[in-house]
Structure formats: structure tokens, C-alpha cells
C-alpha positions, 0 to 999 in steps of 0.5 A: 608655951602651951601644951594642947591636944588636937582633936580633929580626927576620926576613929577607927571603924568598928570591926563589925562594921559593914565596911570592915575589910576582910583578913589582913592576908587578903587585903593586899596593898594600900591602894586608894580610889584612883589607883594610888598605891601607897609604899611611903609612910612620913612618920613625924617624931615630935612639934618641936624644933631648934629653929623658928623658920618664918614659913613654918613656926611663930618665934613665940606662943607656939601651942606644942602637942600634950606630951601624954599625947606623943607616941612611944617608941613601941607604938610607933613600932607597931604602926610601922609594922602594920604599914609594912605588911600593907605594902609600904616600903619607906619610912621617912622620919620627920618633925619638928626637928626629929633629932630632938627626940631623945630615943632617935637612934633606937627608933631608927634601929627598932624600924630598921628591923622591920621587914615586907612581906617578902622579906626584904628591908625597908628603907629609913630616911630622915629629913632634919635641919642637920644641927645635931648630925654630927653628934648622932651621925655614926650611930644612926648610920649603925642603926640602919638609917640609909638616907638624908635631907637637909634643910638649907634656905640660905648661905648667908649668915645675916638672912639665916639668922633672920629666917629662923630667927636663930644664929646656927648656920655653922651648925647646920653647915657642919652637920651637912659636911658630916652627912657628905662624909657619912656615904649615905646616898642619895644626899639631898639638900632642901630650901624653900624658895622666896621672893625677896628673901633667897630668890637671888641665891639659887644657883649658889646653893646648887653649887654648894650642893654639888660641892658636897656631893648632894642633889639640890632641891628647891621648894615652892612655898606652900600654905602650911605656915602656924601663923597663916600668913602665907602670900602666894606673891611671895612665892617663887614658882617652878618656872621661875626657879628653872629660868634662873637656873637655865641662865648657868646650866643647860637644863635637860629633864630626867624621866622615871619620876613615879612617885618622887615629890621632886621633878629632876633636871641634868645640869649641863648633861649631868650627873649632878642634877637639881630638883624642883618640888612644885607643889602649887603651881605643878602639883603631882597629887596623881602619883602620890603615893605617901601617908603621914603619922603626926607624933601624936598619932593621927594618920594623914592622907595629904599634907594639906588635908583638914582631917585626920585618922586618930590611932590612939584609941586603937594603940591605947584601947580600953580593956575589951578591945586590947585583944583587937589592938594587939593583932594589928587589925585595928591599925590596918583598918585604920590605915585602910580607912584613911587611904579610901578617904584620900581625895584626888588632889590638894585643891590649892588653886581652888577658890574652896581651898582651906589651909590645915589647922595644924602648921608643918612643924606639927604635921610633919614634912 
């Protein structure tokens, strides 16, 4: 295993540059050139994971981020505080696997203490494989965690082992049971739909989610694997997912999606629902309100972006730049530069599309 820093980022604009914004109180929300208001920051805590899912990571030879580049708790809180001051209302903790971070409970506690400019508390969510939830969930809930998304692509032990390269299905199921008993709602279960892998389990997965008072969400497989082996033909499309579910339930669309990545349908009139995240065949870029912070301090304005905005010089400044860094203006300027550079869409369906250098585990879900 090799630890490397990734260098494809842009530096913060100089404080005296002509493009610099006015003081923070006059800047307002994070609005891009297309009128999208950004209220969601995905914070990756690590690129490490306890599984090796085939659509995400190779089994061997992973090039891990250098430990010296991983953001500290205080650095994460500084970025989150600046984001909240600019109108971000939700922080979603991702990875890799966020529960592998030793200070995960304190991360949640410190972030949950952040408030918006009007004094309202922020929302703290987490996406996890669930393996360590029974160990940490009581403390996480007490620290201020509000919502959970748990990944579960198959209910069959042989398939789980083949797909994740680890025999940990029982641990994931125990994590889901702990989440269901915790009272944290809404509870969402995520599955990547893959042709010839789990496309015959779609109904079973929905029924499993219902039994755990959770919403099942199916995700179209995206070109985010570290090995760059994604094949469009292996992807199960939104329409195919709905056709399979429609053979079991009457589906009725739920209105008012807003900036949510998942379209939702009522099952037989409700109250149970199912979601589909169709980033490839039905992109929702026009309503995207998300930014991403990688574990090594890079801001990304799109999951599929090929460029990043480097916060490390602002978070770990030279001595002469310390005053500005302590004020938070440098972080705010970088957030706004990142938002200003956001494109109208990810262009997956354009012949010019280039897959990101990072794999999903290094970007953050």
C-alpha cells in the first residue's frame, strides 16, 4: 500500500485580487452562476474502508492518501463553521468508511454544536457500511447524529462476499438492525444496481428495507471506480429498476423532490416508499445543492469534477498568512470560488466526459 497526496487542485484566490468578494456579512448564500443555492456539504473523513466493493476499490494495491494530509478535527470544524455561516445546513459524513475514524464521535459532537446565522442547529447525517454501528451508535446519537444511510447491495452471503471481497454480511445486518432500533429517521438503505449481480434482488431489498422501517434507494452504477473499469452495459437503468419494482407494487411518484438526489415513489399508495438515484440516465444536476470536502482538504463542486480547490494552504498557512486564515475569510473565499466554478452538469453522457482521477472512496460519497 502506498500513501500519496493528490495534487490537482486550485489554490485560494489572493485576498487583494480583483475577483475577491466583499466582507462575509455581505456575501450571503453560496449561489452559483445558474442560481443553485448550496446547502449541503459532504465531508469525507477518510479514504480507508473495511470493504473492497468491486465498483469502488481494487482489492489490492490501493494508493491511500498520505496521513499527514488528512484533515484534523479542528480543521474540519473550521471549514464546517465557514460553510454554515454561508448557509450550509446539512453536513453528511462519508468516506471511505467514516466509522474507521478514531475520533468519529467527537467529530459528530463538534459539528452538531455549529449553528446557522439565525441560530438554528445544523443537521448531521452519515453514510456508512454499517459494520461498526452497534459499537458506536449510542454515542453517535447522543453526540447529535440525526440521520443514517447504510449501504447494502445484496442479502445473499455468497454475493456479498464476491462483491465486497469480505465475509461481513452478518456485521452489516447487525448494523442495520441497530440503526432501526435507534429511532434515527429517516433511515435509508442504499444499493448499487448491477446487471447480473443483484438485479434479481431488487424486490427482496425493498421488502427487507420495509421490514426495518427504512427506505430502499437504488443507485445507477457510476464511473467512479478506482480501476476505471466502469461499463455502461453493466449498469441497471432507472427505467429497468422501476419496471422490476412495478411488477410487485403500484408506483406513484412523490412530488417535491427539491435538491434531493433520489426520486421517490409510493408503494401501493404508501406510506412506504422507494428511491432511485439515476445520475447517469436522468441527471438531476439542475437542482444540485451539494459541495464536497475530501479527507485531504480539497473542495469539489461535483462528484465527477476533474478539478479541486485546495484548502490546505488556508488551513495550514505560512506565518505571514495566519491572520487571514484565523478570520475564516480565506475558507469563505475558497467556498465561493468552488461554487462559482461549478458547471451546469456532469456531462456523463457527453463523448468528452472524463472519469475523475480519484475513486469514490477518495472523493467521499
